[in-house]
N, C-alpha and C positions, 0 to 999 in steps of 0.2 A: 521423471522430465528430465532428460540431460541437458544440459545448457550447450548449445548449438550456434556455428557461425550466423548472423544473420543473413539471409536469403537476397543476394541481387539478382535481377530480373535482368537479360542482355539486352542491349537495344542499338542502331546503329546509330555511331555518331556524327556528326555532320561535320564538323572544324578538326582539323587535323594541325597542330602547332609545328612548327618547326624546331628544332632544338636550340636552346637560348643561349644566350651568351652567360659567364659566372655572374651568379648576382642578381641576373635579370629576371622579370616576373615573365610566367606564361600562362597562356589559356589553353581552357579545356571547354568544346563549346557541344551543344547537341538543341535539339528543336523547342527546349524548353528554357535553357539558358545558357550565357558564356559564363566559366568561373575563373577569373584571375588567382594566383596563386603566386606570392612571392617565398621561393625556396627557403631563405636566409632567415628570415623574420616571421613565418609561418600566418603570412597576412593572410585571409580569404576573403577574398567579394565574389560578389555577381551580379550581373545584368542578365533580369526578364526578359524575354521576349516581347514582353509590355514596354520595355524600356527601363524598369524600374530599377534602382541600384539598390543590393542587397548584403548588409554586412553577414560574415560568417564567422570571422575569427579578426581579430585586431593583432597589429603586430607586436611579435617580442624582441625590441632590439636587444643584444647584447648576445645571441647565440651563437656566436662563432664561427669559425670557418663552413664554409660548404663545400664539400666535395663531389664529385661523380655524379656528376647532375646528368640525368639521360632522359630522353622524352622521346613518346611512342603514339601512334593514333588514337589512343585512350587512357594513357598512363604517362608517368613518370617517378624518375627514383633519383632520390641524391642520400647525401650522408650527411649530418653534423658533425665533423668532427670534435671538436672541444666537448660534446653533450654526450660522443658515443653512440648516437642515433642512425639507424638507419630509417629512412623516410619513404611512404611510397602513396603516391595520390592516383585514384581512378576515378574514371565518369561511365555510369550508364544512365543514359537520359537524364531521369531528374533526379539520381542519387549519385551523389560525388562523396567519396570515402578516402579518408587518411587512415595509414598504419602506420604505426611507429616499433621498431624491436630494437634489441637491443641484447651484447652477451653479460651486460654490468649489472648487479646489484645497485640502481639509482632511482634518481626519481626525474618527472618531464610532467609539463604542463600545456597543456591544447586539450580544447582551444580556449580562448581568450575572447572574452565581449566586454568592450568598454564602449556603453552607453552614449551614444552620439543625439542630435537633433531630431533622430528619429521617434516614431511614436510607436513603441511597440511595447509588448506586455510578455512575461515570461512564462510558460505553460509548465508547473512543477507537478512530478507525481510524489505528493507528499500524501500519504494514505490514500485516501478517494481520488485528490485533485484538486488544483489551488493556481488561479490565474492571478501570477503579481504584478500587480504596477509597480515599475522601480521608480515612479517619481512621488510613491505616495507615503509618506510620513511611518504608514503601521506597519511597512516592510524594512523599514530601516529602522525601529525598534529594537532592543535588545533581546527583545521577547521572541522574534523571530530567528530561528537557529540561522548562522550564517556559514555554518560547516556542516556538510552532509554526507554521511557513508552512502552510496551509489546500490549499496547492498541494505543494510541496516533501515537507511531513511529513507529512499525512493520505495515504492509499490511496483512500477517498472523501469526497465530497463534505456530509459529514455527520459527527453524532456524538449523543452520545443519555446522557439520565438513565435508571436504572432504578430503581422503587421498588416497593412490594409492592403487586403486582396493575396496574400499569401500568406503561409504558414513553413516554418522550416522545422524538421524534427530532426533532433537530436537520437541518433541510435550506438548503443555501445555495443563494439564485439564482444570486450571481454569488462563482465560489472564489476569485476574484482578487484579490492585494490585502490578504488577509487574516493578522492574527498572531490565532491561540488563545494566551492565557495562564491560567495557573496562579499563584495566587497562597497562601500561608499563611494563615488566617486562622484565629486560636486555634488548634486541635490539629488543623484539618483543610485540604482544599485546597479551593479557590474557584476559579470560574474564569469568563473573561468572553472576549468576539471583538473585537476591535480592528480597524478598515476605513479604508484609506486611501485618501480619493478624489483622485486624479493628475488634474496638468493634462494629461497626456498622453491622457487617455480623452475623447471628447466627451461621453458619457454619463456622466454620474457617477450612478450608483446601485447601492444594494445590498439583499437584502432574505435574510431567513428565513423560511422555514416551519416553523411547529411541528406535529407530528403524533402526537395521543393514539394509542396501540395497547396492546396486552396485554400484560405481564410476560412479556418473553423477551430474554436480552441481545443476540438475535441481531436484532431487530425493526427496530431502522433499519436492517440491509442487507435484509430481506427489503423493507419497504417501499420503498426505492432500487430495487430486482429489479424491484419490482409498477409503478413510475411509468415506470421504462425501456423494460420491454416494453408497456404501454400507449400509448407515443411513438410506439414503431416507431423506435429506436435502438440496442437492444439485438442483439448478432449474436454467433451461438451459432457454437462451435470446428465444430461440421456445415455450416455454411454458409459458413466461411471454407475448408472442406478441399474444398467444392463447387467454388469459387471458384481454389483452390491444393490440387493434390491431395497433393501433397508430405507437408504439415501433418499427415498422417494417420500421418506415422512418427515422429510424436513421442508418439501416445499408448503408453502402459505403457512410454515408452524412459526409461532414467537418462539424466543430463546431467553431461558432463564436460569440463574444460580439461584440454586434450593438451599436454605440454611437451616432446616428444620422437618426434613421431608417424613414424611407420614401420610398412612392412608387418610387419614380425614382431611389432610392438606389436599391431598389428589382429588380425592371426592366433590369438594369446595371449588378446586378449577374447570373439574368438567361440569357442576352446574352452572359454573359460570357461559360456558359454551365454548371454553378450549381443547377443541377436540383433535388438534394439533398441535404439541409442543417437544421444544425438546430443553431438557433437563440436567443441567451440569450440576455433580455434587462438589465442592470447592477441596472438600478434605474428607478423605475416608474416613477418617474418624467420627465423623458428623452422622456416620448412620452405620456404625457398630451395631450388626444383630438386628438390623431393618432391612433384612431382603427382602420380607414380605411385604416392603413399602416399594422397595424396586421391582420385583416380581407385577405389584401393581400397576405399576404404571407401564410396562411393557405390554399390559394385556389392554390397557386403554387405549392405546396405539401410540402412548409417548415414544418418544427416543431419550432416553438417559444413560450418561457414561459419568466417568469419574475425570478428573483434572489432576492432569501428571506432569513431569518436567522432568529432564534429564541434562539442566547447562548447568547446577553448580554444586560442588559437594563440599560437603562440611563437615568437619570430625567427627565421629562417631561418641564423642565425648565433651562436644560441645551443646552448652545448655540453651544457649539462644541461639536456636536453628528450627528450620522445619521439617517435615515429615517427608516430603520427596528429593531433600540433599543429604539423605542420610543413606550410606549404604556399607560399608566395613572398612577396618583397618586398611586391609590390603589395597583398593581400589586409592582410598585417601592417600596412599601414599605412594602410588605410582601411575593413576590414572588423573591427575591434573593437568591442565592445558600449560606448556612451559612456552616462555617467550622468549626472544631471540638474545636476551642478554643470559638464556640461563636460568632464571628463577620463575616461580610458579607464578603463574597469574590471579589474580586477587579475583574473587567471584561478585556475584550481585551483592550489592549495596559493602563491598567490601570485605565480604563473610566468606570463609574458606576460600576454594577456589573453583574458576570455572575447569566443565569435566571435558575430559574429551571424548568426542563421540564415539571415536574407534574403540577407546578403552571400555565404554559407559553399553555397548551390544550387549555381552551376555546378562548384563543386569537388567535392562530394558526386557529382553525375553523372560529372565524368571518372573521377572517382578510386573509388569502385565499379564503373562500367563495365570499368576496366584491369586491377580485382581479377578479376571472372568471366571476363575475356578470358585472366586468366593462369592461374588453376586455377578446375579443375572443381567449384567449389562446390555445393551444394542447401540452403543454408542461409543465415541472416547475424542480426550480431549489431551491434544499433545502442546504444552505450552512452550514457545520459543522457537520450534523446529521451522518454522515455515515466516519469522519475522525478519531474516538476513541477520541476523546477530553471530556471527561466523568469524571462526578463530584460526587464525596459522596456530600449527602446535610443531615447537622446536624440538619436541621430548623425541631423542632415538627410538624408543620404543613404539611411541605412536606419531609419528612424524606426518604430517598431513598439512595440505593449503587449505585456504578456505574454500577451493573447489571441492578439495575433499571432503570436508565436515560437512557442505550443504547436502553430496550424494550421499553422504553415511545417515544424514538427518532425513532425506526423503525415503531411503531404504528401509529406516527401521516404522517409520510411519506407514508406508506401503504395507510392509510384513505384518502390523497391526490388522487393516484393512484385509487382506489375504486370509491370515490367519483364524481370526476370528469373526469375519463375514459381517465387518460393521465400519460404518459411515464415520470417518474420522476429520475432527475438526484443528485448527491450530489460532497461534495467534498472529495477529495481522494479516497473514496470509499471500504473502507477496509473491510475484510472477512466477519466480522458478518453482513455484509447489503447487501451483492452480494443476497440474497433472495429477496430483494425489489426495490432495484433500477435498473434502465437500463441502466444509463451511469455514468459515474465521472469525478470528474476532480482535477488532482493532482496525479495521478499514475505512468504515464512516466517521468515526472518531476516535483517533489516534492517542496513545499518553504523551502530555504535554507539562511542562512548568514543573518536571520531577523534584530538580532542587530551587525551586522558587518559593522563599520563605513566605509569601502569602499566603500558598497553599499548604503547608506545611506547618509553620507554627500555630500553636492552639489559642493563643489570643488576638487573632487574626478575622475579619470577618469573612474570608474566604477560605479558611482552614478545612480541609476538606473532610478530616474526622480519624479517629483513630481505627485501630484493627480490631475493635471492641463492642459491642458484646459479642459472645461467639455467635450467636444465634439471631446474627445481623448486622454485622460490624458499620459504625457509623461512615467508613470511608466510601462504600459501596451504594449506602442505604438514605444516609441524612442528605435533604438536599441544602446543598452550597450553590450561593450566590457567585458565578463567574465573572474574574476583574475582565476590565472594558477592552485590554487589549489582547486577550486570549478571543474575547467575542470577534472582536474588528479579525483577527487573521484566521481562524476556523469555523465561525458560524455565519460569516455574511454572503449572503447567496449571491450576491453579484460576485463574488471568486471564487466561488466552489463549482468545481467543474466534474463530471462523472467520467474521468479518465479510466478507473480501474473500470468500472462498469460496462463501459464500451468494449472492451476487450473481453471481459470475462464475467459478464452477469448470466450466458448461459453455461458456464462453469462451474462456479464456486460462488456459495450463499454467504454474502459478508454483514456484519453487523457491527456493534462499536466494542471498544475494549471496555473489558469489565469494569475497570477502574474509570470508566467513564459513561455508563449506562445512560438509556433513553431519558430516564426522569431526572437524572442527577443535577444538572443546572438548571434552575426554575428559570432563570431569565434566558435560555435559549430553546427550551422544550416545546417551544411551538415550533420553531423553526425546524430542530430537529425532525418533529413529526414530519411536514411538510418535505423536506429532503427526503426521508426514507419513504414516503412514497412516490415522490418525484424520481426516485432511482430505484423503486420496486425493492428493496430490501425490508428485512423482519424487524424489531423492535429488539434490544436486550434491557432484561428487568434483573434485578434482585429480589427474591421472594421468603417471605415465611408467612405466617398466620396474621401475624399486624401489619405487614405490609398490603397484602389482598384485601384484609378488612378495609386498608385506607384508599389503597388506587385501583381497586379488584374491580368498579365499577367503567372506569374509566378507561382501563386496560380491553375488559370485555367489549365495552362501544368500539374501540380502534380495532381489534381483532375481528370483528364481523366486516367492519369496511375493508381492510387490507388483506385478510388472508384468501378468501375467495380469488382475491384478484392475482396476489403472489403464485397461488396453487395453476393460476393460467400463463402468466408470464416468466416464470422461473425458468423453463425450457427454452426459453426466446431469446435472441440477442436483443441490447441496447441499440437502436439500428440511426436513430438519431437525437442529437441534444440542440434544442435553441433559445434564445433570447427572444422572447416576441417584442419585446418595447426596449427602447434606445437605454433604460436608467439599468437591465437586466433581471428587472424584480420579477417580470412576470415569463415561466421557462415552461419548456416543453420536451419530453423526453418520448420517444416510440419504442414500443415493444413487437418487434415482428410486421405483421400485417394485423395486427390484433386488437393493441390497447396503446390510446394515448392519454399522457398523462398533462395537465398544465395547472401548475403551479402559481398562485397568486400571492407576492410576497408582500405588495403594497396595504397601505391601511384606506385601499378603496376598490369597488368592485373592478372588474375587467370583463368585459363583454368578447366572448371569442365563437364567431359563430352562432350557433343555437343556443351556449350556457352564458349565463354570468355567475361568473366565479365572484363569490365576496369575498372582501378582502379576509388576508391570514387563513385562505382556502384553496383547495385544490381540487380538480374534475379529472373523473377515468373517463373518458371516451371508448366505449367498445365499438371498435370499427365496422366492424361485421354487420350488429345489428344497430347501429346508431345511437343504443341507450348512453346516457351518460348520467354521472351518479357524482355528488359533491360532496366532499368530507370537511367540516371546520373543527380542526382541533379545539380541546377545551379552553376555557381563556384563561390566563396566565399575569404574572405579576408584567410580563413585556408580549401582550397582544400583539404588536406590530413591528415587524422591524422598520429599525431606524440603524444611523450610522453613527455607533456612539464613539465620542470623545475616546483618543485614545490614550490613557496614561500609561506612562512608560516606567518598566518596571527599574527599582533604584537597580 
C-alpha cells in the first residue's frame, strides 16, 4: 500500500474573503465553521456554527516578514521570507488544510497548541490509542515520552483534540520526518509538530488537514477510515483471505511463541482444546532437526512460522551477535545505513549497523527461500518492517529516503506472501503496512521503558528478567510487577481508546509485543484480559511444557470464550466505542451488526439492559439471537482497577 495524499471532499464555501492588507488576519468560512488565520504568526482559530470558539494552532511570534499574500474564494497563499517557506491554506466544508513547501534543507514547526483554559483532551495514536489529559500529572511524568516520531511512535498518521461537543482531527499529508513534541506549560501539557525538510528529498513539502467532527474519542480514527475507504486503499481481511486462504486460520486463534517445540507439546495443546493457534519460532536453531514437529503443527490446523529480521547487520566475526543479524563480509562492508555525516549508523543496542533494506533484498530472498525449503512453515513473521522504524540512507550506492525504505520493506513482505502463499506478521503493525500484513505484535501493548533501570537492573523488584534460560527466557516468561507510573500510562482503561481497531479491526489481527505478553505483568493481567475482549483481539503467550503446566487450564478456559467470538467478529469493523458511565470505567464496543462487548472495570456490578455484569467482568451480547455470555477473568493480585499513585521515574 503506497502512501497517498489524504482525500479531500469538495464542498461549496459560503464565505468569500476579501484580500487583506499586509500582516492582517483573514477568514475562510463554510456552513460548519469560520476559520481565522494570521498568516504572519500562523495562529489559527475557528468559530463553530454553534458559536463555540476553538483553537487550532497558537501564534508563533518571530517568523519574520510576510510577502506575496493573496486570497481567493476557498484558499490563500503567502510566503514567510525569512523562513524560506511558501504557505497555502484552503477550506473544504469541515476540512482545513495548511500546506508548507520550500526549496531548502531546513526545519519548520506547525501546528503549535498552547493549552489555555479550555477543557480538552489529546487523542494520541500511541500503539492502540491513548486519551491524554493535559492537566494530569500522569502525562507530565518523565516516564511518558515527550518526543515522538510520527512514523515510529504513531500507529496512525494523525492525532486529535477532544472538546465539549467537538473533535479536531489532525491528519498528516506527509508522515515522514516529523517529531511530535509535548512540553509543560504552566500546570498542563502543550504540544507542537516539528518537520524537517531534508536535502535527500527532491520535493520538500508537508501539510496538515484539520477536520472538524462530532465529540468522540475515536472520531479521528473514524475520519481516517472513511478516507481510506473512499480512496480505495483499505484492504480488508476478507480480501486478504481470498488471496491467501491460510490467513483464515488466524480468526479466533491464540498466538504464542514456543521455546521447546515437540510433538508432545503439540498434543498437549490440542488436548487442552486449542484447535486454532499461531505458533512463532523465536530462533531457528531451537528447532533444528524438528521438521516432524512443524509438519505435525500444520496437520493439526495450526499456523507456524519463524521469526526473522533484516534490520541490523553484525560483523560475521563478532561473537556477541544474533542469528538474524548475520550475513557475510561483503554486505557488512557496503550494506549499512549511512548517516548525513557520512558515517555508518550504529544498529540496535549500538551493535553493528542498521542495514539498508535496498542492499538486503537479495539476501532476504535467499534466506527466506532456504527457510521454507528446510521447514514446512505455513506462516512468517518479519520483525521491524511494520514498526515505522525507518531510515534515510546517504550511501551513494543505496541512496534512500524513509519513504523509499518503507516501500522496500512492504515490497519484501508482499514477496513472502506471494511467493510462499503464506500469511505474514510484523512488529507493531502501523497503518502503512495494513494493506500487506495479516497480523501484528505490539499494538495492544507496546515496548516501553527500554532504558529504564527499574526494568533492566537485576536487583530491581521490577526487573523483567534475563534472556535465559534458552528454553524459556525470563524476560518473556517470568511474571513481573509493573511500576505504577507505567500502569497509569498504558493500562488505565479510562485513558485507553481503540483508535487502531476502529480503523483496522477487519484488516489486521493485532496483539501485544512479545516483550509485553498477556501474562507478563500480574498486576494488570485482569485489565489486559478485559481490554483484549473489549477490542476483540487474541492473547499472546510464550510457551514451553513448564508454562503450559502452570497456566494451561487458565489459558484453555479463556480460549473457550474468546475463540468462537473472534471467529465471528474478526471480519467485522469495530463500528462504535462508548463510555457508559461518567467515570469511563464501563465501556462498550460494537462489531458490525453482530456483537456488542460491555466491559466493567469497576469493583461493583453494572446493570445493562438484561445483563448484570459483575465487577471486573465483560459481557458479549450477540445481537441477532439476544444471547448474552459473561466472562470473569481469574482472580489475581490486582483484581479490580484503581488509580495508582504515580511514582515518577528518577
